[in-house]
Each structure stands twice: as structure tokens, then as C-alpha cells.
N, C-alpha and C positions, 0 to 999 in steps of 0.2 A: 446245872451250876456246880462247879467244882474245879479242882486243880488236877491237871493231867498227871503230874508227878507227885501228887500229895498223898498217895495211898501207900499202904504197906506192900512189901514184895509178895506176900502170900495172896493178896487180893489180885494182883496182876497175874500171878501164876495160875490162879483158879480161872480167871477170865481166859487166859491163853489156852487152857484145856479145851474150852468150848469153841474158841476160834479154830483150833486144829480139827475138832470133830466136825465142824461145819464146812470145812474146805471141800469135801466131796459133793456137797449139795450145791444148788444154784443160789444159795443165800449168801450175800456178802454183807457183813456187819461192820460199820465204822462208828466211832464215837467222836462227837463234837463237844468240846467243853466250852462253857461260857463263864466269864468272870463274875457276872452279876445278873440279877433278874432282868434288867433292861436289855442286856445282850441276849439273854435266853428268849425273851419275848420277840426281839428282832429276828433271831435265828429261826424261831418257830414261824413267824410271819413269812420269812423268806421261803421256807419249805412249803408252806401253804400256797404261796404264790407260784411255786413250781408244780403245784397240784399233787404234792406228796400227801398221803394220808397221815394225819398227825394224831397220835394217841397219847394222852397224858396218863402217867402212872400216879395215882392218887388214892389215898385210903378210902375216899368216898366213891371210887370207881367200882365197876362191876367185878364181883367175885365170881370165879368160875373154876371148873376143873381144867386139867391140862388138855383134855380132848376138846372142850369148848374153846379154849384159847387157841388151839391149833386151827379149828374151823374159822374162828374170828380172824386170826393172823393172816391166813391165806385169802380171806374175803377182803381184809384191809389192803393187802398187796394188790389185789385186783382193782379195788377202788382207787388206789393211788398210782396206777400205772406202773406197778412193780417197785414203787418207792414208798417206804413206810418209815415214819419218824416216831420213835418213842421218846417222850420227854420225862426226865427224872429231875425233880427239884433238888435244891441244896439243903442245907441244914434247917432252914425254915420252911421247907416244902415248896410247893409251886406258888408262883405269884397269883394273887386273886384275880388279876386281869385275865390270865390264861383260863382259869377255872370258869369265870363268868361267861366267856365267849365260846366255850366248848360244850357241845351237847353231851349229855350224860352217857350216851352210847359210845362216845369216843373217849371215855375214861375207863381205865383198867386198874384193878388193885391187886397187889401181890399178897394182900391179907391185911388184917387189922393191926398187926404188929408194926412197930416203927423200925426201919432199917436205915443205915447210912446210905448215902447215894452210891457209894462205891460197892456196897454189898447188894443193893437193889440192882445195880448193873449186872452183877454176876448172876443173881437169881433170874433176871430177865433173859440173859444170854442162855442160861440153862433151859428155860422154857422155850426159847426160839429153837434151840437144838432139839428138844423133846417134841416140839410141834412138827419139825421136819421128819422125825422118826415115826411119829403117829401117822403123818401123811403118807409115808411110804409103807406103812403096815408093819413096822418093826415093834 
């Protein structure tokens, strides 16, 4: 949940760094913004219906190292037929409806600190890039 053009330029610049770094990999990352929780839930259901693996970013999710995240991410990609959706909530976090229907193993945490959704997106992108580097042994 968020606004596509609502962030500061340095946030988009930071995100772009990781987009560029991921270009040589086989990983393509796109961002889908939703205006509200109802749209987020609908978008998540649409991805689930397409058999994408859906992972919620939530403070109550699994804490792990970058190495474990890398293993999990590639396992999730296999489970989702090469399609993986990470869901980041808005200012109020994730809708309770999403949390209730998601198994704990399908929830991931960036840590116990609170981040804006824009910053969480950058941290996630960095970890996706790092996972690709770990996978190739760099």
C-alpha cells in the first residue's frame, strides 16, 4: 500500500541501484502499488490465484540471515513457478485479513524495527540482490 510517486528522490535512487545490479541476473523485479488495504488484499488474491508464491513482510515473520533468506527465496521461486510476490503493508502495516490467512512460514521479517514501506522496499530489494550473489557464490 502506498503511492508510486509519493517518495523522496533518494529512495527511488537507492532502489534504482539494486534494479541495475539485478539486470545481469535472471531476476526481474516489479512493484505494484495499491491505494488501500482492500486493493492490496484483492491484488494478493489475484497473485495467489495465478499460483504465485506470496510472502508477507511483517514484524511477526521469520527472522533470518541473508544466507537463509537466499535459500528461502529460491525455494519460494520454485514453489511459485518462478513467480514470487512480496507484500509490504502501508503506514498501518498489513491488513489483519492477510495475516490471518497466511501460514507463519510464509511471513518474513526485515527485523523488529519499524520502517516506512518505501524504505522496506529498498531493504527487500537489497536482500534480493544479495540472495542472487549468495546463490552464485560471490
